[in-house]
Backbone bond lengths (Angstrom), bond angles and torsions (degrees), N, CA, C in turn:
res aa  C-N    CA-C-N  psi(-1)  N-CA   C-N-CA  omega(-1)  CA-C   N-CA-C  phi
1 M - - - 1.464 - - 1.518 110.04 -
2 K 1.333 115.71 -41.97 1.470 119.53 179.19 1.517 111.48 -63.30
3 K 1.351 116.38 -35.64 1.452 120.19 179.94 1.522 111.17 -65.59
4 L 1.333 116.79 -40.69 1.462 120.68 178.46 1.522 110.87 -65.75
5 T 1.308 114.79 -40.63 1.465 118.45 179.54 1.534 110.89 -62.16
6 M 1.320 114.57 -44.49 1.477 118.76 179.16 1.520 111.28 -63.85
7 L 1.340 118.60 -38.52 1.465 122.35 -179.77 1.511 111.11 -64.38
8 F 1.346 115.03 -44.41 1.476 117.77 178.51 1.529 111.11 -65.01
9 S 1.297 117.30 -34.67 1.472 121.42 179.60 1.539 110.58 -63.92
10 V 1.323 113.27 -43.29 1.476 117.95 178.96 1.521 110.91 -64.36
11 L 1.340 116.72 -42.41 1.463 120.51 179.13 1.518 111.92 -62.66
12 C 1.311 115.50 -42.42 1.473 119.54 179.35 1.528 110.89 -63.64
13 L 1.337 115.44 -42.50 1.479 118.94 178.91 1.526 111.45 -63.61
14 T 1.336 115.64 -40.10 1.472 120.22 179.39 1.521 111.38 -63.26
15 L 1.356 115.69 -43.74 1.460 120.39 178.59 1.529 111.65 -63.72
16 A 1.323 115.62 -35.37 1.466 119.40 -178.84 1.522 111.97 -69.47
17 L 1.340 115.70 -32.58 1.472 119.57 -178.70 1.532 113.25 -87.26
18 T 1.294 118.95 -7.74 1.464 122.24 -178.55 1.540 110.62 -72.71
19 V 1.382 118.12 128.30 1.477 123.13 178.98 1.516 108.40 -91.23
20 P 1.298 117.71 122.20 1.466 118.97 179.47 1.537 111.07 -64.94
21 A 1.323 119.12 136.02 1.473 124.13 178.99 1.516 109.61 -104.42
22 S 1.351 115.13 135.43 1.467 120.03 178.58 1.526 108.02 -147.53
23 A 1.338 119.23 148.24 1.465 124.11 -178.81 1.519 110.54 -77.05
24 L 1.379 114.69 134.75 1.456 119.78 176.60 1.524 109.78 -81.48
25 E 1.291 117.10 150.62 1.456 122.26 179.60 1.530 109.54 -107.63
26 Y 1.325 115.72 132.49 1.458 121.75 178.78 1.527 109.05 -116.89
27 N 1.319 116.37 134.48 1.463 121.89 177.01 1.533 109.07 -117.16
28 I 1.342 116.40 113.94 1.468 121.73 -178.16 1.528 108.73 -115.78
29 D 1.323 115.56 122.29 1.462 120.55 178.84 1.533 109.29 -94.64
30 G 1.313 118.14 131.82 1.459 122.59 176.87 1.517 111.88 -71.87
31 P 1.375 117.27 156.38 1.481 119.79 179.19 1.515 110.76 -64.83
32 G 1.307 115.21 146.33 1.443 119.59 179.35 1.518 112.09 -78.56
33 D 1.313 117.51 133.83 1.458 124.49 177.39 1.537 111.16 50.42
34 P 1.320 118.46 62.70 1.488 120.00 -177.49 1.526 111.37 -66.86
35 E 1.352 115.76 149.44 1.465 122.25 177.74 1.525 108.72 -108.37
36 Y 1.312 116.11 106.83 1.452 120.91 179.00 1.530 109.41 -101.26
37 G 1.349 117.20 148.19 1.454 120.77 177.91 1.515 111.69 -66.25
38 K 1.331 114.58 144.32 1.454 119.62 178.70 1.531 110.60 -78.00
39 S 1.289 115.15 154.77 1.462 119.99 177.57 1.523 109.60 -64.61
40 T 1.361 116.31 128.72 1.463 119.30 -178.87 1.518 112.58 -69.68
41 S 1.336 116.94 -15.02 1.454 119.43 -178.66 1.524 112.29 -70.59
42 I 1.350 117.02 -22.97 1.463 119.73 -179.79 1.519 111.82 -120.00
43 E 1.331 117.33 0.14 1.460 119.60 -177.20 1.528 109.96 -74.50
44 P 1.315 119.57 126.44 1.471 121.06 -179.10 1.523 110.91 -70.61
45 V 1.325 116.51 148.31 1.457 122.71 177.08 1.520 108.59 -88.71
46 V 1.320 116.85 119.75 1.457 121.75 -177.99 1.524 108.44 -102.53
47 T 1.311 117.81 123.99 1.456 122.61 179.07 1.520 110.10 -116.28
48 A 1.336 114.66 167.85 1.460 119.54 -177.58 1.520 112.31 -64.43
49 D 1.331 116.88 -23.34 1.460 119.85 -179.01 1.528 111.89 -98.76
50 R 1.374 115.74 27.96 1.471 122.21 175.85 1.527 112.50 61.08
51 G 1.307 115.22 35.63 1.442 119.14 175.16 1.503 115.62 91.47
52 E 1.340 118.22 -7.95 1.455 120.29 179.13 1.520 110.12 -85.41
53 L 1.311 117.00 137.39 1.459 121.09 -179.34 1.521 109.52 -73.18
54 P 1.328 118.96 117.35 1.462 120.03 -179.11 1.521 111.49 -72.11
55 N 1.317 116.24 153.01 1.463 121.67 179.40 1.525 108.76 -86.17
56 V 1.326 115.43 72.71 1.463 122.25 -176.84 1.525 108.66 -126.97
57 D 1.320 115.45 135.39 1.460 120.67 177.32 1.527 109.04 -71.47
58 V 1.328 117.39 115.93 1.457 121.44 -179.74 1.526 111.52 -114.17
59 S 1.317 116.89 21.08 1.450 119.89 -179.78 1.523 110.54 -78.43
60 K 1.328 116.22 178.53 1.457 121.13 -174.05 1.518 113.42 -79.05
61 N 1.331 117.49 4.20 1.463 116.86 178.25 1.526 111.54 -74.57
62 A 1.329 117.62 -0.76 1.457 121.12 176.39 1.522 111.62 -96.62
63 A 1.346 117.76 9.46 1.462 121.13 -175.96 1.523 110.85 -63.77
64 L 1.337 115.43 148.10 1.460 121.27 179.22 1.522 109.79 -104.60
65 I 1.322 115.56 142.64 1.460 120.96 171.43 1.532 106.90 -77.48
66 P 1.323 119.61 122.60 1.465 120.39 -175.22 1.521 111.80 -64.42
67 P 1.347 116.58 151.53 1.472 119.62 177.11 1.523 111.18 -63.87
68 T 1.316 115.58 163.62 1.463 121.53 179.51 1.523 110.59 -63.24
69 F 1.342 115.95 136.18 1.462 120.16 179.82 1.529 109.95 -59.46
70 G 1.333 115.30 131.54 1.447 120.87 179.73 1.511 114.41 87.09
71 S 1.346 117.86 -3.69 1.459 120.70 179.04 1.521 109.45 -77.23
72 P 1.361 118.15 164.35 1.475 120.66 -179.53 1.524 113.31 -58.60
73 T 1.344 118.04 -25.55 1.462 120.61 -177.77 1.526 112.78 -101.91
74 A 1.336 117.37 10.54 1.466 120.60 -175.10 1.523 111.96 -60.80
75 Y 1.332 117.49 -32.20 1.466 120.61 -177.16 1.530 112.02 -112.94
76 T 1.317 116.69 19.95 1.458 120.89 178.00 1.517 110.00 -97.58
77 L 1.320 117.00 129.61 1.455 120.94 -178.50 1.517 111.56 -64.91
78 N 1.332 116.11 148.41 1.464 123.91 173.82 1.525 112.56 60.64
79 T 1.320 117.43 31.94 1.459 120.79 174.47 1.515 109.22 -109.18
80 G 1.316 116.14 162.36 1.461 121.33 -176.22 1.510 110.68 117.23
81 N 1.299 116.58 170.31 1.460 122.36 -178.29 1.522 110.81 -102.13
82 P 1.332 117.47 140.81 1.471 119.40 177.55 1.525 111.00 -60.77
83 L 1.331 116.56 136.67 1.456 121.05 178.97 1.520 111.08 -64.88
84 T 1.327 116.93 -38.36 1.470 123.00 177.04 1.517 108.55 -134.16
85 P 1.342 118.61 80.52 1.462 120.93 -174.77 1.517 114.13 -61.74
86 N 1.343 118.13 -24.66 1.464 119.02 178.77 1.524 112.10 -70.28
87 L 1.345 117.40 -16.88 1.457 121.50 -176.98 1.514 112.78 -113.08
88 A 1.323 117.98 -22.84 1.453 120.47 -173.84 1.524 111.23 -68.92
89 P 1.366 118.28 132.97 1.464 120.84 176.09 1.517 110.64 -58.57
90 G 1.322 116.23 135.86 1.446 120.96 -178.39 1.500 113.71 90.36
91 Y 1.353 117.34 -10.30 1.455 121.30 179.71 1.524 111.24 -120.28
92 M 1.336 116.80 10.77 1.449 119.79 -178.02 1.523 110.62 -60.93
93 L 1.322 116.80 143.79 1.444 121.29 176.49 1.518 109.58 -71.52
94 G 1.305 116.10 152.63 1.454 121.05 -176.62 1.520 112.62 -74.85
95 E 1.335 114.31 -178.76 1.456 120.27 -178.00 1.523 110.69 -63.38
96 G 1.298 115.81 137.90 1.460 120.58 179.74 1.509 113.76 96.21
97 A 1.361 116.46 -2.05 1.460 118.83 -179.74 1.526 110.54 -73.80
98 V 1.313 114.85 151.82 1.463 121.14 176.09 1.519 107.38 -108.73
99 I 1.320 117.00 115.56 1.455 121.19 -177.07 1.521 109.31 -104.30
100 N 1.340 115.13 116.37 1.462 121.79 176.39 1.524 113.17 53.16
101 G 1.323 115.96 32.91 1.454 120.26 173.05 1.510 114.89 72.59
102 N 1.341 119.48 22.41 1.453 120.38 -178.81 1.521 112.50 -77.99
103 T 1.319 116.64 -14.01 1.450 120.59 -179.59 1.522 108.87 -121.60
104 G 1.308 116.76 143.79 1.455 120.55 176.87 1.515 112.32 100.34
105 V 1.321 114.64 178.00 1.457 121.32 -176.40 1.523 109.09 -94.04
106 T 1.299 116.86 131.99 1.464 122.00 178.02 1.527 109.54 -89.64
107 V 1.327 115.89 124.39 1.459 121.28 -179.25 1.519 108.39 -103.04
108 A 1.320 117.91 127.43 1.463 121.25 179.62 1.515 109.84 -65.19
109 P 1.332 119.00 127.32 1.460 121.50 -176.21 1.522 111.98 -78.45
110 P 1.324 116.91 155.28 1.460 119.84 172.07 1.524 109.81 -75.34
111 D 1.314 116.85 -166.84 1.460 120.96 -174.15 1.520 110.75 -82.28
112 F 1.365 116.67 74.33 1.458 121.14 174.63 1.519 108.71 -93.14
113 N 1.310 116.13 153.80 1.456 117.62 170.02 1.524 108.52 -84.04
114 T 1.314 117.33 172.45 1.454 121.22 -174.59 1.516 110.58 -70.48
115 I 1.338 114.67 164.33 1.459 120.05 175.10 1.516 107.31 -61.33
116 P 1.305 120.04 123.98 1.463 121.57 -168.82 1.509 112.34 -68.17
117 S 1.344 116.08 139.83 1.453 120.29 173.90 1.516 111.01 -67.33
118 G 1.313 117.48 -15.35 1.457 121.74 178.96 1.505 113.83 -65.22
119 I 1.352 117.98 -8.83 1.462 119.82 176.94 1.511 109.56 -56.95
120 V 1.345 117.40 -33.68 1.453 120.19 178.91 1.504 111.69 -113.17
121 S 1.329 115.77 -49.10 1.461 119.01 -172.35 1.515 112.83 -79.97
122 G 1.346 116.44 -19.71 1.446 118.99 179.43 1.500 113.68 86.55
123 S 1.326 117.79 8.36 1.462 119.80 -178.69 1.512 110.40 -102.53
124 G 1.299 116.41 144.36 1.462 120.88 173.27 1.513 112.32 84.91
125 S 1.318 115.97 169.65 1.451 122.71 176.15 1.510 107.28 -150.42
126 N 1.327 115.19 167.45 1.459 120.29 -176.64 1.519 109.85 -92.15
127 T 1.314 116.81 114.29 1.466 120.64 -178.27 1.515 109.91 -133.70
128 G 1.358 115.35 40.64 1.453 119.28 -176.59 1.512 112.45 -73.46
129 G 1.358 115.12 -178.67 1.450 120.43 -179.79 1.512 111.74 -71.99
130 T 1.308 116.57 164.58 1.464 122.33 -178.83 1.515 110.24 -79.49
131 A 1.359 115.58 133.26 1.457 119.85 178.31 1.518 110.13 -71.65
132 T 1.298 115.99 142.10 1.466 121.33 176.94 1.517 108.64 -112.87
133 P 1.340 118.22 94.19 1.455 120.09 -176.23 1.523 111.35 -67.17
134 T 1.314 114.32 148.52 1.457 120.91 175.52 1.517 108.58 -100.40
135 P 1.312 119.05 168.86 1.463 120.79 179.77 1.517 113.60 -58.42
136 S 1.359 118.34 -20.97 1.461 120.34 -177.94 1.517 112.81 -89.67
137 T 1.331 117.76 -2.61 1.457 120.27 -179.52 1.511 110.61 -119.14
138 G 1.349 114.90 153.10 1.454 120.01 177.36 1.515 110.45 -95.44
139 F 1.314 116.39 148.73 1.461 119.87 179.90 1.521 108.97 -159.68
140 T 1.345 115.89 129.61 1.460 121.98 175.41 1.515 108.16 -124.23
141 E 1.302 115.96 114.72 1.462 121.06 -178.24 1.524 110.80 -74.31
142 V 1.327 116.63 147.50 1.461 121.94 176.26 1.522 108.67 -77.84
143 T 1.317 116.29 120.95 1.466 122.01 177.88 1.521 109.22 -123.65
144 S 1.314 115.98 164.87 1.466 120.49 -174.28 1.525 113.12 -60.70
145 D 1.346 117.60 -30.34 1.451 119.79 -177.63 1.534 112.73 -75.53
146 L 1.339 118.00 -5.84 1.469 120.70 -179.71 1.522 112.81 -91.70
147 Y 1.344 116.76 -5.81 1.461 119.61 179.97 1.525 110.87 -82.30
148 Y 1.348 115.51 143.77 1.459 121.09 171.05 1.530 108.71 -84.26
149 S 1.328 115.87 168.30 1.459 119.98 -177.35 1.525 112.28 -62.61
150 G 1.334 117.49 -24.39 1.460 121.13 179.26 1.514 113.50 -82.44
151 G 1.345 117.35 2.52 1.451 121.04 177.30 1.519 114.55 87.36
152 Y 1.315 117.32 4.66 1.470 119.74 -179.94 1.524 110.10 -103.93
153 L 1.331 115.92 164.30 1.456 122.13 -176.65 1.519 113.95 -101.68
154 A 1.332 117.08 -28.08 1.464 119.44 -173.38 1.524 109.87 -159.32
155 T 1.314 114.61 169.39 1.458 122.42 172.30 1.522 107.86 -122.60
156 L 1.325 116.30 126.34 1.463 122.35 -178.69 1.526 109.08 -109.14
157 K 1.338 116.07 131.36 1.453 120.95 178.57 1.536 109.72 -127.46
158 I 1.329 114.98 134.68 1.468 121.73 174.30 1.529 106.32 -126.03
159 P 1.316 118.61 94.42 1.472 121.54 -172.96 1.527 113.78 -57.72
160 S 1.330 118.64 -40.10 1.466 120.47 -175.92 1.522 112.41 -67.24
161 L 1.337 117.72 -20.71 1.465 122.22 178.70 1.528 112.06 -108.73
162 N 1.331 116.13 2.40 1.465 121.37 -178.80 1.528 111.40 57.90
163 V 1.336 115.47 40.59 1.468 121.70 179.89 1.532 109.61 -100.96
164 N 1.313 116.23 131.41 1.459 123.25 175.45 1.534 106.17 -144.64
165 V 1.339 116.89 102.24 1.465 119.86 -170.04 1.515 110.64 -137.84
166 K 1.329 115.47 145.11 1.454 121.79 174.99 1.529 109.60 -78.72
167 V 1.326 116.46 146.61 1.461 122.38 -178.69 1.529 108.38 -113.14
168 Y 1.339 116.05 123.18 1.462 122.29 -179.77 1.529 109.95 -109.48
169 E 1.313 117.03 162.26 1.459 121.57 179.96 1.528 110.28 -77.59
170 G 1.338 116.26 131.54 1.454 121.80 179.12 1.522 112.39 100.56
171 T 1.344 114.86 166.96 1.461 119.98 -179.38 1.529 111.97 -131.03
172 G 1.324 117.38 21.98 1.452 120.91 178.03 1.512 112.13 -74.47
173 S 1.318 116.91 171.98 1.460 121.45 -175.92 1.522 112.25 -63.40
174 S 1.328 117.62 -37.85 1.462 119.95 -179.52 1.526 111.67 -67.15
175 V 1.337 116.38 -32.57 1.466 120.69 178.33 1.520 110.32 -71.77
176 L 1.339 116.51 -48.37 1.462 120.16 -176.81 1.522 112.38 -70.27
177 A 1.312 117.30 -13.88 1.463 120.10 174.08 1.523 111.07 -72.72
178 K 1.336 116.66 -19.78 1.466 121.29 -179.56 1.521 112.62 -95.67
179 G 1.335 117.33 -29.17 1.464 120.60 -176.46 1.517 109.64 175.05
180 A 1.333 116.56 -141.42 1.465 121.34 175.87 1.520 109.29 -89.74
181 G 1.342 116.32 161.43 1.455 120.28 -177.39 1.517 112.30 -124.63
182 H 1.337 115.75 135.42 1.473 121.14 177.80 1.523 108.77 -88.14
183 F 1.341 115.71 131.53 1.462 119.89 178.76 1.532 109.50 -66.25
184 E 1.317 115.79 119.73 1.456 119.82 175.23 1.531 109.04 -58.94
185 D 1.328 114.97 147.04 1.472 122.75 178.75 1.531 112.58 73.98
186 T 1.348 118.13 7.67 1.460 119.89 168.35 1.525 107.68 -111.30
187 S 1.311 115.83 162.77 1.463 120.88 -175.45 1.524 110.99 -67.14
188 I 1.321 116.02 149.55 1.456 120.76 175.89 1.519 111.53 -101.41
189 W 1.343 117.53 -8.44 1.465 118.78 -177.53 1.530 112.02 -144.49
190 D 1.321 117.64 -80.02 1.461 119.68 -179.78 1.530 110.62 -72.73
191 G 1.319 115.94 146.01 1.464 120.20 179.98 1.516 111.66 81.42
192 N 1.326 116.80 -137.28 1.461 122.79 -172.60 1.520 111.08 -102.26
193 C 1.324 116.57 109.09 1.465 122.45 177.69 1.525 107.90 -97.26
194 C 1.326 117.09 117.06 1.469 121.81 -174.05 1.529 110.52 -106.83
195 I 1.339 115.88 131.01 1.458 121.91 -173.40 1.529 109.20 -135.00
196 A 1.330 116.46 138.61 1.466 122.50 179.31 1.520 110.08 -117.19
197 G 1.338 115.60 156.28 1.457 120.35 177.88 1.513 110.98 -158.69
198 H 1.341 115.80 161.00 1.465 121.31 178.61 1.527 110.35 -71.27
199 N 1.347 115.39 153.75 1.459 120.16 176.84 1.524 112.66 -113.37
200 R 1.330 116.98 6.26 1.461 120.47 177.12 1.521 108.54 -159.95
201 G 1.314 115.63 171.37 1.451 119.93 -179.45 1.510 112.45 87.83
202 A 1.324 116.01 -167.72 1.458 120.85 -176.42 1.522 112.57 -67.26
203 N 1.341 117.60 -27.20 1.464 121.36 -177.56 1.530 111.33 -113.48
204 C 1.337 116.85 45.08 1.472 120.20 -176.31 1.531 110.29 -85.92
205 Y 1.336 115.78 62.86 1.464 120.13 -178.93 1.529 112.05 -66.42
206 F 1.335 117.51 -26.77 1.463 120.65 -176.75 1.533 111.77 -107.71
207 G 1.310 117.57 20.62 1.455 120.89 -176.38 1.514 115.05 -63.98
208 D 1.347 117.26 -22.74 1.471 120.38 -176.81 1.513 113.22 -120.56
209 I 1.321 119.08 15.89 1.471 118.87 -175.75 1.523 112.03 -66.11
210 H 1.358 117.35 -22.46 1.460 118.70 178.76 1.526 111.81 -72.44
211 N 1.330 117.75 -10.00 1.462 121.59 176.61 1.528 112.74 -93.65
212 L 1.328 117.27 2.62 1.459 119.81 177.13 1.527 110.49 -66.22
213 N 1.310 116.22 148.25 1.457 122.16 178.20 1.518 110.43 -107.29
214 V 1.309 115.80 155.50 1.459 120.19 175.83 1.535 108.79 -58.74
215 G 1.321 115.62 129.50 1.456 120.71 -178.75 1.509 114.10 102.49
216 D 1.349 118.12 -18.98 1.466 120.22 175.98 1.527 109.60 -61.46
217 T 1.310 116.85 144.32 1.462 120.81 -173.31 1.525 112.15 -97.59
218 I 1.319 114.87 150.29 1.465 124.58 175.15 1.516 107.25 -133.34
219 T 1.315 116.76 134.89 1.467 121.39 -178.98 1.527 109.70 -116.66
220 L 1.342 115.80 132.77 1.463 122.01 177.87 1.527 108.63 -123.48
221 T 1.334 115.15 124.70 1.460 120.51 179.23 1.520 109.25 -117.69
222 T 1.342 116.31 126.45 1.466 122.32 177.05 1.524 108.29 -130.32
223 R 1.336 116.56 -177.08 1.464 120.96 175.26 1.531 111.46 -61.66
224 L 1.331 116.55 -19.54 1.465 121.47 -176.88 1.522 112.76 -90.26
225 G 1.350 116.79 -6.41 1.455 119.91 178.21 1.520 112.18 136.10
226 T 1.339 115.29 -165.64 1.463 122.38 179.91 1.522 109.37 -126.01
227 R 1.329 115.40 133.40 1.464 120.64 177.10 1.523 109.63 -127.11
228 T 1.331 114.36 146.41 1.462 121.14 175.87 1.520 108.57 -111.38
229 Y 1.325 115.29 133.98 1.457 122.03 -177.82 1.531 109.34 -121.39
230 A 1.319 116.24 153.72 1.463 121.62 176.20 1.524 109.05 -116.78
231 V 1.328 116.65 134.77 1.461 121.84 -178.35 1.530 110.12 -64.76
232 T 1.326 116.04 130.69 1.465 121.76 177.37 1.516 113.04 -115.12
233 S 1.335 118.14 -19.27 1.464 119.79 -179.96 1.512 110.67 -158.21
234 V 1.341 114.75 148.35 1.462 123.07 172.30 1.522 105.97 -129.88
235 N 1.335 116.66 111.51 1.462 121.46 -172.90 1.518 111.89 -118.70
236 K 1.328 115.72 143.72 1.457 122.00 169.42 1.521 106.32 -102.07
237 I 1.327 116.22 111.58 1.462 120.47 -171.54 1.521 110.65 -119.59
238 S 1.316 115.00 166.43 1.462 120.59 176.50 1.533 109.95 -71.56
239 E 1.316 116.16 151.58 1.466 121.43 177.94 1.531 111.38 -58.99
240 T 1.323 116.94 -28.49 1.458 121.38 -176.56 1.529 112.98 -94.33
241 D 1.325 118.00 3.48 1.463 121.95 -179.58 1.527 109.15 -80.76
242 N 1.332 116.88 112.20 1.464 121.64 -177.97 1.527 113.60 -102.66
243 S 1.317 117.34 1.61 1.461 120.05 -169.39 1.525 113.33 -60.83
244 L 1.332 117.65 -32.66 1.464 119.89 -177.34 1.528 112.45 -80.10
245 L 1.337 117.57 -0.89 1.463 121.07 174.22 1.527 112.15 -89.43
246 A 1.315 116.73 -6.66 1.465 120.38 -175.00 1.523 111.38 -70.83
247 P 1.354 117.69 149.45 1.468 120.87 175.12 1.518 111.20 -61.40
248 T 1.331 115.68 151.37 1.461 121.17 -179.73 1.525 109.95 -130.73
249 A 1.322 115.09 157.99 1.460 120.06 176.69 1.518 111.09 -74.81
250 E 1.334 116.84 -37.03 1.457 120.82 -179.93 1.525 109.76 -87.09
251 N 1.300 115.70 152.27 1.457 120.72 177.78 1.525 109.13 -77.72
252 C 1.319 115.94 123.28 1.455 119.91 -179.06 1.518 109.80 -149.91
253 V 1.329 114.96 165.60 1.456 121.48 174.60 1.526 106.72 -126.50
254 T 1.341 116.55 136.23 1.458 121.96 -178.22 1.523 108.70 -123.26
255 L 1.336 115.89 123.19 1.460 121.94 -177.26 1.522 110.17 -105.72
256 F 1.334 116.07 139.77 1.464 121.59 -179.82 1.522 110.37 -128.09
257 T 1.325 115.57 143.24 1.459 121.70 169.74 1.516 108.02 -156.86
258 C 1.333 116.67 165.36 1.465 120.65 -179.80 1.525 111.24 -75.95
259 V 1.334 115.33 160.51 1.463 122.15 172.73 1.524 107.25 -94.70
260 R 1.298 116.64 127.44 1.459 120.52 -176.36 1.522 111.27 -57.58
261 N 1.318 114.92 129.84 1.469 123.12 176.21 1.525 113.37 63.46
262 Q 1.332 117.92 14.70 1.463 121.69 176.66 1.530 107.93 -136.04
263 S 1.321 116.28 81.81 1.455 121.32 -171.83 1.523 113.59 -65.61
264 A 1.324 117.88 -16.74 1.469 120.32 -178.32 1.519 112.51 -85.13
265 Y 1.331 118.01 0.40 1.463 120.28 -175.59 1.520 111.05 -129.35
266 R 1.340 114.51 161.50 1.461 123.07 176.79 1.528 109.18 -134.96
267 W 1.338 116.09 149.42 1.460 120.69 167.50 1.517 107.71 -90.28
268 A 1.325 116.15 135.77 1.460 121.49 178.49 1.525 108.57 -131.12
269 V 1.315 116.11 122.85 1.467 122.08 179.55 1.523 108.50 -113.56
270 R 1.325 116.38 124.78 1.473 121.17 177.68 1.530 108.70 -109.62
271 A 1.335 115.70 130.12 1.462 121.97 177.37 1.524 108.47 -130.02
272 V 1.326 116.88 136.72 1.465 122.91 -175.19 1.528 109.27 -110.85
273 E 1.341 115.95 144.89 1.462 121.28 -178.16 1.531 110.85 -59.53
274 V 1.332 114.90 139.24 1.463 120.92 178.04 1.516 109.88 -113.39
């Protein structure tokens, strides 16, 4: 009897300590008038020109050459130089520009050698034949009395590019290590004065000449005086194209440098006296 009494006591105590379990109810109200994204498969494309396709060149000829790694502009968007500025939208040359010699009279060149690869690589020098000017062309031969005491022939300035460089005779690597180089057998004053320079490295005086615009000024000072020229053309030419080395009737200066990462081409800038 005592055992039964104790058993019932334990059961009663257990029932008294038992916590009743019941499910809680949650009421969640959805947002009013929800805005869901539309399916992109039927969503119309809205452009600035109200859906009309603009007549704009969107090909890869507008690509930019990236800035030098580690330079201040290396991580800045939309920086760098156009790979082909004569073709890139927004970089077109203005009215009156001569693109790749399509306008104007072509003059057959004398026996010049090619534009030297040493403009960038430092190899080779210009040792072509002597130009024979005709009565219709100007030509000033380099003579000993035209040299300055520092061994250079001229000073070239391009204000828009902040370039101020001495010009020495020749286009070999040792010359271009000092500054710009005058093409031997081309005129130093009257007619067509041709000058080469590096486009990279410590002496990259001509690294941005392909970004010059028609009308930008170039100043050349020699023992014979100072002349100001205005840019008339910026051309990307073949390494073997010698036509811009030919003598001219008008006084002009022609600048040459290599095209970055394209060894078969050169940039050529022609500026005429104003």
